[in-house]
Backbone atoms as SQL, in Angstrom:
CREATE TABLE atoms (id INTEGER PRIMARY KEY, chain TEXT, resi INTEGER, resn TEXT, atom TEXT, x REAL, y REAL, z REAL);
INSERT INTO atoms VALUES
  (1, 'A', 1, 'MET', 'N', -7.444, -30.297, -23.489),
  (2, 'A', 1, 'MET', 'CA', -6.083, -29.968, -23.869),
  (3, 'A', 1, 'MET', 'C', -5.695, -30.593, -25.210),
  (4, 'A', 2, 'PRO', 'N', -5.976, -31.875, -25.472),
  (5, 'A', 2, 'PRO', 'CA', -5.601, -32.461, -26.766),
  (6, 'A', 2, 'PRO', 'C', -6.243, -31.728, -27.947),
  (7, 'A', 3, 'LEU', 'N', -7.433, -31.183, -27.765),
  (8, 'A', 3, 'LEU', 'CA', -8.093, -30.447, -28.839),
  (9, 'A', 3, 'LEU', 'C', -7.319, -29.181, -29.192),
  (10, 'A', 4, 'VAL', 'N', -6.762, -28.528, -28.198),
  (11, 'A', 4, 'VAL', 'CA', -5.959, -27.326, -28.426),
  (12, 'A', 4, 'VAL', 'C', -4.709, -27.688, -29.221),
  (13, 'A', 5, 'VAL', 'N', -4.056, -28.769, -28.852),
  (14, 'A', 5, 'VAL', 'CA', -2.860, -29.211, -29.568),
  (15, 'A', 5, 'VAL', 'C', -3.209, -29.544, -31.012),
  (16, 'A', 6, 'LEU', 'N', -4.304, -30.242, -31.224),
  (17, 'A', 6, 'LEU', 'CA', -4.734, -30.576, -32.576),
  (18, 'A', 6, 'LEU', 'C', -5.001, -29.312, -33.395),
  (19, 'A', 7, 'ALA', 'N', -5.646, -28.339, -32.797),
  (20, 'A', 7, 'ALA', 'CA', -5.922, -27.079, -33.493),
  (21, 'A', 7, 'ALA', 'C', -4.633, -26.368, -33.880),
  (22, 'A', 8, 'LEU', 'N', -3.645, -26.364, -32.997),
  (23, 'A', 8, 'LEU', 'CA', -2.368, -25.731, -33.304),
  (24, 'A', 8, 'LEU', 'C', -1.641, -26.461, -34.423),
  (25, 'A', 9, 'VAL', 'N', -1.677, -27.778, -34.406),
  (26, 'A', 9, 'VAL', 'CA', -1.033, -28.557, -35.463),
  (27, 'A', 9, 'VAL', 'C', -1.690, -28.261, -36.805),
  (28, 'A', 10, 'VAL', 'N', -3.003, -28.202, -36.832),
  (29, 'A', 10, 'VAL', 'CA', -3.715, -27.906, -38.080),
  (30, 'A', 10, 'VAL', 'C', -3.345, -26.522, -38.593),
  (31, 'A', 11, 'LEU', 'N', -3.300, -25.534, -37.707),
  (32, 'A', 11, 'LEU', 'CA', -2.961, -24.172, -38.131),
  (33, 'A', 11, 'LEU', 'C', -1.544, -24.073, -38.671),
  (34, 'A', 12, 'VAL', 'N', -0.609, -24.764, -38.053),
  (35, 'A', 12, 'VAL', 'CA', 0.787, -24.670, -38.465),
  (36, 'A', 12, 'VAL', 'C', 1.053, -25.456, -39.740),
  (37, 'A', 13, 'PHE', 'N', 0.441, -26.638, -39.864),
  (38, 'A', 13, 'PHE', 'CA', 0.788, -27.516, -40.972),
  (39, 'A', 13, 'PHE', 'C', -0.272, -27.612, -42.068),
  (40, 'A', 14, 'TRP', 'N', -1.320, -26.819, -41.983),
  (41, 'A', 14, 'TRP', 'CA', -2.354, -26.853, -43.018),
  (42, 'A', 14, 'TRP', 'C', -1.701, -26.547, -44.354),
  (43, 'A', 15, 'PRO', 'N', -1.897, -27.406, -45.369),
  (44, 'A', 15, 'PRO', 'CA', -1.160, -27.255, -46.620),
  (45, 'A', 15, 'PRO', 'C', -1.390, -25.950, -47.359),
  (46, 'A', 16, 'ARG', 'N', -2.512, -25.353, -47.234),
  (47, 'A', 16, 'ARG', 'CA', -2.781, -24.124, -47.987),
  (48, 'A', 16, 'ARG', 'C', -3.754, -23.262, -47.226),
  (49, 'A', 17, 'ALA', 'N', -3.235, -22.499, -46.301),
  (50, 'A', 17, 'ALA', 'CA', -4.091, -21.628, -45.511),
  (51, 'A', 17, 'ALA', 'C', -4.724, -20.580, -46.413),
  (52, 'A', 18, 'ALA', 'N', -6.019, -20.473, -46.395),
  (53, 'A', 18, 'ALA', 'CA', -6.741, -19.550, -47.264),
  (54, 'A', 18, 'ALA', 'C', -6.341, -18.106, -47.009),
  (55, 'A', 19, 'TRP', 'N', -5.991, -17.770, -45.782),
  (56, 'A', 19, 'TRP', 'CA', -5.655, -16.391, -45.434),
  (57, 'A', 19, 'TRP', 'C', -4.207, -16.045, -45.709),
  (58, 'A', 20, 'ALA', 'N', -3.382, -17.010, -46.090),
  (59, 'A', 20, 'ALA', 'CA', -1.948, -16.750, -46.246),
  (60, 'A', 20, 'ALA', 'C', -1.655, -15.697, -47.308),
  (61, 'A', 21, 'ASP', 'N', -2.427, -15.662, -48.394),
  (62, 'A', 21, 'ASP', 'CA', -2.174, -14.705, -49.461),
  (63, 'A', 21, 'ASP', 'C', -2.327, -13.269, -48.994),
  (64, 'A', 22, 'GLU', 'N', -3.152, -13.064, -47.985),
  (65, 'A', 22, 'GLU', 'CA', -3.449, -11.714, -47.548),
  (66, 'A', 22, 'GLU', 'C', -2.504, -11.215, -46.460),
  (67, 'A', 23, 'LEU', 'N', -1.673, -12.072, -45.955),
  (68, 'A', 23, 'LEU', 'CA', -0.785, -11.679, -44.872),
  (69, 'A', 23, 'LEU', 'C', 0.497, -11.069, -45.409),
  (70, 'A', 24, 'SER', 'N', 1.030, -10.159, -44.664),
  (71, 'A', 24, 'SER', 'CA', 2.289, -9.527, -45.048),
  (72, 'A', 24, 'SER', 'C', 3.461, -10.423, -44.662),
  (73, 'A', 25, 'GLY', 'N', 4.633, -10.074, -45.144),
  (74, 'A', 25, 'GLY', 'CA', 5.830, -10.805, -44.785),
  (75, 'A', 25, 'GLY', 'C', 6.069, -10.813, -43.288),
  (76, 'A', 26, 'VAL', 'N', 5.771, -9.701, -42.631),
  (77, 'A', 26, 'VAL', 'CA', 5.937, -9.618, -41.179),
  (78, 'A', 26, 'VAL', 'C', 5.024, -10.626, -40.498),
  (79, 'A', 27, 'GLN', 'N', 3.770, -10.623, -40.887),
  (80, 'A', 27, 'GLN', 'CA', 2.813, -11.538, -40.269),
  (81, 'A', 27, 'GLN', 'C', 3.161, -12.992, -40.554),
  (82, 'A', 28, 'LEU', 'N', 3.539, -13.285, -41.787),
  (83, 'A', 28, 'LEU', 'CA', 3.918, -14.651, -42.135),
  (84, 'A', 28, 'LEU', 'C', 5.144, -15.087, -41.344),
  (85, 'A', 29, 'PHE', 'N', 6.118, -14.197, -41.207),
  (86, 'A', 29, 'PHE', 'CA', 7.309, -14.511, -40.427),
  (87, 'A', 29, 'PHE', 'C', 6.919, -14.803, -38.984),
  (88, 'A', 30, 'GLN', 'N', 6.118, -13.947, -38.397),
  (89, 'A', 30, 'GLN', 'CA', 5.700, -14.148, -37.010),
  (90, 'A', 30, 'GLN', 'C', 4.935, -15.461, -36.846),
  (91, 'A', 31, 'ASN', 'N', 4.096, -15.795, -37.813),
  (92, 'A', 31, 'ASN', 'CA', 3.267, -16.998, -37.725),
  (93, 'A', 31, 'ASN', 'C', 4.037, -18.285, -37.962),
  (94, 'A', 32, 'HIS', 'N', 5.046, -18.262, -38.832),
  (95, 'A', 32, 'HIS', 'CA', 5.655, -19.513, -39.271),
  (96, 'A', 32, 'HIS', 'C', 7.169, -19.614, -39.071),
  (97, 'A', 33, 'CYS', 'N', 7.844, -18.524, -38.799),
  (98, 'A', 33, 'CYS', 'CA', 9.312, -18.542, -38.755),
  (99, 'A', 33, 'CYS', 'C', 9.881, -18.142, -37.399),
  (100, 'A', 34, 'ALA', 'N', 9.210, -17.233, -36.719),
  (101, 'A', 34, 'ALA', 'CA', 9.758, -16.655, -35.489),
  (102, 'A', 34, 'ALA', 'C', 9.954, -17.678, -34.384),
  (103, 'A', 35, 'GLY', 'N', 9.265, -18.790, -34.433),
  (104, 'A', 35, 'GLY', 'CA', 9.446, -19.818, -33.414),
  (105, 'A', 35, 'GLY', 'C', 10.880, -20.310, -33.343),
  (106, 'A', 36, 'CYS', 'N', 11.527, -20.403, -34.482),
  (107, 'A', 36, 'CYS', 'CA', 12.934, -20.829, -34.537),
  (108, 'A', 36, 'CYS', 'C', 13.883, -19.656, -34.763),
  (109, 'A', 37, 'HIS', 'N', 13.391, -18.589, -35.387),
  (110, 'A', 37, 'HIS', 'CA', 14.249, -17.460, -35.771),
  (111, 'A', 37, 'HIS', 'C', 13.877, -16.183, -35.027),
  (112, 'A', 38, 'VAL', 'N', 13.812, -16.259, -33.710),
  (113, 'A', 38, 'VAL', 'CA', 13.468, -15.100, -32.883),
  (114, 'A', 38, 'VAL', 'C', 14.496, -13.996, -33.108),
  (115, 'A', 39, 'ASN', 'N', 14.021, -12.808, -33.461),
  (116, 'A', 39, 'ASN', 'CA', 14.885, -11.647, -33.724),
  (117, 'A', 39, 'ASN', 'C', 16.041, -11.973, -34.673),
  (118, 'A', 40, 'GLY', 'N', 15.772, -12.835, -35.640),
  (119, 'A', 40, 'GLY', 'CA', 16.776, -13.179, -36.637),
  (120, 'A', 40, 'GLY', 'C', 17.774, -14.229, -36.194),
  (121, 'A', 41, 'GLY', 'N', 17.604, -14.765, -35.010),
  (122, 'A', 41, 'GLY', 'CA', 18.501, -15.805, -34.520),
  (123, 'A', 41, 'GLY', 'C', 18.102, -17.173, -35.045),
  (124, 'A', 42, 'ASN', 'N', 18.585, -18.200, -34.403),
  (125, 'A', 42, 'ASN', 'CA', 18.225, -19.569, -34.739),
  (126, 'A', 42, 'ASN', 'C', 18.381, -20.394, -33.473),
  (127, 'A', 43, 'ILE', 'N', 17.265, -20.888, -32.944),
  (128, 'A', 43, 'ILE', 'CA', 17.318, -21.610, -31.680),
  (129, 'A', 43, 'ILE', 'C', 17.871, -23.024, -31.844),
  (130, 'A', 44, 'LEU', 'N', 17.948, -23.518, -33.069),
  (131, 'A', 44, 'LEU', 'CA', 18.433, -24.872, -33.308),
  (132, 'A', 44, 'LEU', 'C', 19.893, -24.918, -33.742),
  (133, 'A', 45, 'ARG', 'N', 20.296, -23.997, -34.613),
  (134, 'A', 45, 'ARG', 'CA', 21.662, -23.983, -35.142),
  (135, 'A', 45, 'ARG', 'C', 22.179, -22.554, -35.104),
  (136, 'A', 46, 'ARG', 'N', 23.031, -22.265, -34.175),
  (137, 'A', 46, 'ARG', 'CA', 23.510, -20.893, -33.954),
  (138, 'A', 46, 'ARG', 'C', 24.174, -20.267, -35.174),
  (139, 'A', 47, 'SER', 'N', 24.814, -21.054, -36.007),
  (140, 'A', 47, 'SER', 'CA', 25.506, -20.493, -37.174),
  (141, 'A', 47, 'SER', 'C', 24.561, -20.226, -38.346),
  (142, 'A', 48, 'LYS', 'N', 23.335, -20.661, -38.257),
  (143, 'A', 48, 'LYS', 'CA', 22.372, -20.496, -39.347),
  (144, 'A', 48, 'LYS', 'C', 21.326, -19.440, -38.995),
  (145, 'A', 49, 'THR', 'N', 21.798, -18.283, -38.572),
  (146, 'A', 49, 'THR', 'CA', 20.873, -17.209, -38.214),
  (147, 'A', 49, 'THR', 'C', 20.464, -16.443, -39.468),
  (148, 'A', 50, 'LEU', 'N', 19.600, -15.480, -39.274),
  (149, 'A', 50, 'LEU', 'CA', 19.162, -14.604, -40.359),
  (150, 'A', 50, 'LEU', 'C', 19.850, -13.247, -40.286),
  (151, 'A', 51, 'LYS', 'N', 20.919, -13.171, -39.535),
  (152, 'A', 51, 'LYS', 'CA', 21.728, -11.953, -39.465),
  (153, 'A', 51, 'LYS', 'C', 22.531, -11.841, -40.766),
  (154, 'A', 52, 'LEU', 'N', 22.777, -10.646, -41.216),
  (155, 'A', 52, 'LEU', 'CA', 23.420, -10.419, -42.511),
  (156, 'A', 52, 'LEU', 'C', 24.753, -11.156, -42.621),
  (157, 'A', 53, 'GLU', 'N', 25.572, -11.076, -41.605),
  (158, 'A', 53, 'GLU', 'CA', 26.883, -11.721, -41.648),
  (159, 'A', 53, 'GLU', 'C', 26.747, -13.240, -41.833),
  (160, 'A', 54, 'ALA', 'N', 25.814, -13.848, -41.128),
  (161, 'A', 54, 'ALA', 'CA', 25.613, -15.298, -41.244),
  (162, 'A', 54, 'ALA', 'C', 25.009, -15.658, -42.593),
  (163, 'A', 55, 'LEU', 'N', 24.059, -14.856, -43.072),
  (164, 'A', 55, 'LEU', 'CA', 23.475, -15.123, -44.389),
  (165, 'A', 55, 'LEU', 'C', 24.565, -15.117, -45.453),
  (166, 'A', 56, 'GLU', 'N', 25.366, -14.068, -45.451),
  (167, 'A', 56, 'GLU', 'CA', 26.424, -13.956, -46.458),
  (168, 'A', 56, 'GLU', 'C', 27.451, -15.073, -46.320),
  (169, 'A', 57, 'ALA', 'N', 27.792, -15.450, -45.094),
  (170, 'A', 57, 'ALA', 'CA', 28.753, -16.540, -44.873),
  (171, 'A', 57, 'ALA', 'C', 28.221, -17.868, -45.408),
  (172, 'A', 58, 'ASN', 'N', 26.906, -17.992, -45.470),
  (173, 'A', 58, 'ASN', 'CA', 26.274, -19.206, -45.970),
  (174, 'A', 58, 'ASN', 'C', 25.849, -19.077, -47.436),
  (175, 'A', 59, 'GLY', 'N', 26.352, -18.040, -48.122),
  (176, 'A', 59, 'GLY', 'CA', 26.085, -17.869, -49.539),
  (177, 'A', 59, 'GLY', 'C', 24.698, -17.349, -49.871),
  (178, 'A', 60, 'ILE', 'N', 24.033, -16.757, -48.909),
  (179, 'A', 60, 'ILE', 'CA', 22.683, -16.220, -49.113),
  (180, 'A', 60, 'ILE', 'C', 22.826, -14.712, -49.207),
  (181, 'A', 61, 'THR', 'N', 22.764, -14.190, -50.441),
  (182, 'A', 61, 'THR', 'CA', 23.099, -12.783, -50.654),
  (183, 'A', 61, 'THR', 'C', 21.986, -11.967, -51.302),
  (184, 'A', 62, 'SER', 'N', 20.759, -12.484, -51.246),
  (185, 'A', 62, 'SER', 'CA', 19.654, -11.735, -51.847),
  (186, 'A', 62, 'SER', 'C', 18.324, -12.226, -51.271),
  (187, 'A', 63, 'PRO', 'N', 17.284, -11.404, -51.410),
  (188, 'A', 63, 'PRO', 'CA', 15.957, -11.855, -50.998),
  (189, 'A', 63, 'PRO', 'C', 15.506, -13.089, -51.787),
  (190, 'A', 64, 'GLY', 'N', 15.918, -13.181, -53.051),
  (191, 'A', 64, 'GLY', 'CA', 15.544, -14.350, -53.859),
  (192, 'A', 64, 'GLY', 'C', 16.081, -15.641, -53.282),
  (193, 'A', 65, 'ALA', 'N', 17.311, -15.598, -52.784),
  (194, 'A', 65, 'ALA', 'CA', 17.903, -16.784, -52.166),
  (195, 'A', 65, 'ALA', 'C', 17.146, -17.163, -50.893),
  (196, 'A', 66, 'ILE', 'N', 16.733, -16.172, -50.139),
  (197, 'A', 66, 'ILE', 'CA', 15.960, -16.428, -48.911),
  (198, 'A', 66, 'ILE', 'C', 14.603, -17.016, -49.276),
  (199, 'A', 67, 'ALA', 'N', 13.955, -16.479, -50.303),
  (200, 'A', 67, 'ALA', 'CA', 12.651, -16.986, -50.726),
  (201, 'A', 67, 'ALA', 'C', 12.741, -18.448, -51.145),
  (202, 'A', 68, 'THR', 'N', 13.803, -18.811, -51.847),
  (203, 'A', 68, 'THR', 'CA', 13.980, -20.196, -52.271),
  (204, 'A', 68, 'THR', 'C', 14.092, -21.118, -51.066),
  (205, 'A', 69, 'ILE', 'N', 14.855, -20.702, -50.077),
  (206, 'A', 69, 'ILE', 'CA', 15.009, -21.518, -48.872),
  (207, 'A', 69, 'ILE', 'C', 13.697, -21.590, -48.104),
  (208, 'A', 70, 'ALA', 'N', 12.995, -20.470, -47.989),
  (209, 'A', 70, 'ALA', 'CA', 11.712, -20.469, -47.276),
  (210, 'A', 70, 'ALA', 'C', 10.723, -21.419, -47.949),
  (211, 'A', 71, 'ALA', 'N', 10.729, -21.425, -49.261),
  (212, 'A', 71, 'ALA', 'CA', 9.782, -22.258, -49.999),
  (213, 'A', 71, 'ALA', 'C', 10.198, -23.728, -50.036),
  (214, 'A', 72, 'GLN', 'N', 11.475, -23.995, -50.325),
  (215, 'A', 72, 'GLN', 'CA', 11.918, -25.360, -50.567),
  (216, 'A', 72, 'GLN', 'C', 12.631, -26.009, -49.382),
  (217, 'A', 73, 'GLY', 'N', 13.119, -25.186, -48.463),
  (218, 'A', 73, 'GLY', 'CA', 13.893, -25.701, -47.346),
  (219, 'A', 73, 'GLY', 'C', 15.354, -25.840, -47.709),
  (220, 'A', 74, 'ARG', 'N', 16.155, -26.121, -46.681),
  (221, 'A', 74, 'ARG', 'CA', 17.594, -26.310, -46.883),
  (222, 'A', 74, 'ARG', 'C', 18.151, -26.959, -45.621),
  (223, 'A', 75, 'GLY', 'N', 18.945, -27.979, -45.804),
  (224, 'A', 75, 'GLY', 'CA', 19.513, -28.672, -44.651),
  (225, 'A', 75, 'GLY', 'C', 18.416, -29.227, -43.769),
  (226, 'A', 76, 'GLN', 'N', 18.458, -28.903, -42.490),
  (227, 'A', 76, 'GLN', 'CA', 17.469, -29.407, -41.532),
  (228, 'A', 76, 'GLN', 'C', 16.138, -28.658, -41.593),
  (229, 'A', 77, 'MET', 'N', 16.108, -27.534, -42.286),
  (230, 'A', 77, 'MET', 'CA', 14.873, -26.752, -42.359),
  (231, 'A', 77, 'MET', 'C', 13.994, -27.249, -43.498),
  (232, 'A', 78, 'SER', 'N', 12.756, -27.527, -43.180),
  (233, 'A', 78, 'SER', 'CA', 11.785, -27.941, -44.191),
  (234, 'A', 78, 'SER', 'C', 11.336, -26.749, -45.011),
  (235, 'A', 79, 'GLY', 'N', 10.786, -27.014, -46.178),
  (236, 'A', 79, 'GLY', 'CA', 10.205, -25.964, -47.002),
  (237, 'A', 79, 'GLY', 'C', 8.805, -25.618, -46.531),
  (238, 'A', 80, 'TYR', 'N', 8.429, -24.376, -46.715),
  (239, 'A', 80, 'TYR', 'CA', 7.133, -23.893, -46.249),
  (240, 'A', 80, 'TYR', 'C', 6.285, -23.288, -47.362),
  (241, 'A', 81, 'ALA', 'N', 6.527, -23.658, -48.603),
  (242, 'A', 81, 'ALA', 'CA', 5.797, -23.084, -49.736),
  (243, 'A', 81, 'ALA', 'C', 4.294, -23.212, -49.566),
  (244, 'A', 82, 'ALA', 'N', 3.832, -24.391, -49.210),
  (245, 'A', 82, 'ALA', 'CA', 2.393, -24.621, -49.097),
  (246, 'A', 82, 'ALA', 'C', 1.780, -23.795, -47.971),
  (247, 'A', 83, 'VAL', 'N', 2.487, -23.667, -46.876),
  (248, 'A', 83, 'VAL', 'CA', 1.965, -22.922, -45.731),
  (249, 'A', 83, 'VAL', 'C', 1.996, -21.427, -45.989),
  (250, 'A', 84, 'LEU', 'N', 3.042, -20.950, -46.634),
  (251, 'A', 84, 'LEU', 'CA', 3.184, -19.512, -46.876),
  (252, 'A', 84, 'LEU', 'C', 2.261, -19.003, -47.965),
  (253, 'A', 85, 'GLY', 'N', 1.856, -19.870, -48.882),
  (254, 'A', 85, 'GLY', 'CA', 0.926, -19.472, -49.931),
  (255, 'A', 85, 'GLY', 'C', 1.610, -18.743, -51.078),
  (256, 'A', 86, 'ASP', 'N', 0.813, -18.406, -52.076),
  (257, 'A', 86, 'ASP', 'CA', 1.325, -17.707, -53.257),
  (258, 'A', 86, 'ASP', 'C', 1.952, -16.375, -52.861),
  (259, 'A', 87, 'GLY', 'N', 3.198, -16.207, -53.207),
  (260, 'A', 87, 'GLY', 'CA', 3.904, -14.971, -52.900),
  (261, 'A', 87, 'GLY', 'C', 4.368, -14.860, -51.462),
  (262, 'A', 88, 'GLY', 'N', 4.025, -15.820, -50.632),
  (263, 'A', 88, 'GLY', 'CA', 4.385, -15.759, -49.219),
  (264, 'A', 88, 'GLY', 'C', 5.877, -15.870, -48.976),
  (265, 'A', 89, 'ALA', 'N', 6.534, -16.770, -49.692),
  (266, 'A', 89, 'ALA', 'CA', 7.981, -16.926, -49.509),
  (267, 'A', 89, 'ALA', 'C', 8.698, -15.637, -49.879),
  (268, 'A', 90, 'GLU', 'N', 8.241, -14.994, -50.937),
  (269, 'A', 90, 'GLU', 'CA', 8.851, -13.736, -51.366),
  (270, 'A', 90, 'GLU', 'C', 8.592, -12.624, -50.349),
  (271, 'A', 91, 'ALA', 'N', 7.387, -12.602, -49.782),
  (272, 'A', 91, 'ALA', 'CA', 7.049, -11.585, -48.781),
  (273, 'A', 91, 'ALA', 'C', 7.899, -11.772, -47.529),
  (274, 'A', 92, 'VAL', 'N', 8.050, -13.013, -47.086),
  (275, 'A', 92, 'VAL', 'CA', 8.886, -13.301, -45.923),
  (276, 'A', 92, 'VAL', 'C', 10.332, -12.932, -46.227),
  (277, 'A', 93, 'ALA', 'N', 10.799, -13.289, -47.414),
  (278, 'A', 93, 'ALA', 'CA', 12.187, -13.005, -47.797),
  (279, 'A', 93, 'ALA', 'C', 12.461, -11.512, -47.808),
  (280, 'A', 94, 'ALA', 'N', 11.532, -10.725, -48.317),
  (281, 'A', 94, 'ALA', 'CA', 11.711, -9.268, -48.339),
  (282, 'A', 94, 'ALA', 'C', 11.808, -8.727, -46.918),
  (283, 'A', 95, 'TYR', 'N', 10.976, -9.242, -46.034),
  (284, 'A', 95, 'TYR', 'CA', 11.014, -8.815, -44.631),
  (285, 'A', 95, 'TYR', 'C', 12.344, -9.222, -43.981),
  (286, 'A', 96, 'VAL', 'N', 12.747, -10.476, -44.166),
  (287, 'A', 96, 'VAL', 'CA', 13.998, -10.965, -43.573),
  (288, 'A', 96, 'VAL', 'C', 15.183, -10.165, -44.090),
  (289, 'A', 97, 'TRP', 'N', 15.220, -9.911, -45.395),
  (290, 'A', 97, 'TRP', 'CA', 16.337, -9.169, -45.979),
  (291, 'A', 97, 'TRP', 'C', 16.399, -7.750, -45.410),
  (292, 'A', 98, 'ALA', 'N', 15.253, -7.108, -45.312),
  (293, 'A', 98, 'ALA', 'CA', 15.221, -5.745, -44.765),
  (294, 'A', 98, 'ALA', 'C', 15.674, -5.742, -43.305),
  (295, 'A', 99, 'GLN', 'N', 15.243, -6.717, -42.525),
  (296, 'A', 99, 'GLN', 'CA', 15.651, -6.802, -41.127),
  (297, 'A', 99, 'GLN', 'C', 17.150, -7.082, -41.014),
  (298, 'A', 100, 'ALA', 'N', 17.666, -7.966, -41.873),
  (299, 'A', 100, 'ALA', 'CA', 19.098, -8.275, -41.851),
  (300, 'A', 100, 'ALA', 'C', 19.918, -7.021, -42.183),
  (301, 'A', 101, 'GLN', 'N', 19.463, -6.253, -43.168),
  (302, 'A', 101, 'GLN', 'CA', 20.148, -5.022, -43.537),
  (303, 'A', 101, 'GLN', 'C', 20.143, -4.020, -42.384),
  (304, 'A', 102, 'ALA', 'N', 19.080, -4.035, -41.605),
  (305, 'A', 102, 'ALA', 'CA', 18.954, -3.092, -40.489),
  (306, 'A', 102, 'ALA', 'C', 19.542, -3.632, -39.190),
  (307, 'A', 103, 'GLY', 'N', 20.123, -4.826, -39.225),
  (308, 'A', 103, 'GLY', 'CA', 20.711, -5.392, -38.024),
  (309, 'A', 103, 'GLY', 'C', 19.712, -6.040, -37.079),
  (310, 'A', 104, 'TRP', 'N', 18.569, -6.427, -37.601),
  (311, 'A', 104, 'TRP', 'CA', 17.508, -7.044, -36.799),
  (312, 'A', 104, 'TRP', 'C', 17.224, -6.255, -35.517),
  (313, 'A', 105, 'PRO', 'N', 16.736, -5.029, -35.680),
  (314, 'A', 105, 'PRO', 'CA', 16.380, -4.263, -34.474),
  (315, 'A', 105, 'PRO', 'C', 15.301, -4.994, -33.688),
  (316, 'A', 106, 'LYS', 'N', 15.395, -4.908, -32.400),
  (317, 'A', 106, 'LYS', 'CA', 14.396, -5.561, -31.553),
  (318, 'A', 106, 'LYS', 'C', 13.093, -4.790, -31.630),
  (319, 'A', 107, 'ALA', 'N', 12.002, -5.555, -31.633),
  (320, 'A', 107, 'ALA', 'CA', 10.676, -4.943, -31.741),
  (321, 'A', 107, 'ALA', 'C', 10.295, -4.191, -30.497);
């Protein structure tokens, strides 16, 4: 069991996953964001969801703003630039923005 936990920690926190560049925004979101932001929600802070109304209320009005937060972090959320890889923050941001515009339809 401890080996499984160690493997999961390495996968989640590895500073530069070699495969990250090849993953789409959807895949990156599922791998690194969905744990806290299931269907655009937020399991830790209800007011900090990825729903359009909450994004706009928090001054996040573009995919670029989302990419900056994904890469650098904000408030209690850490930055994920190293994990997401080159272009990963932008790919995740494009996916999040599109989902927010569509009302986060359930998969």
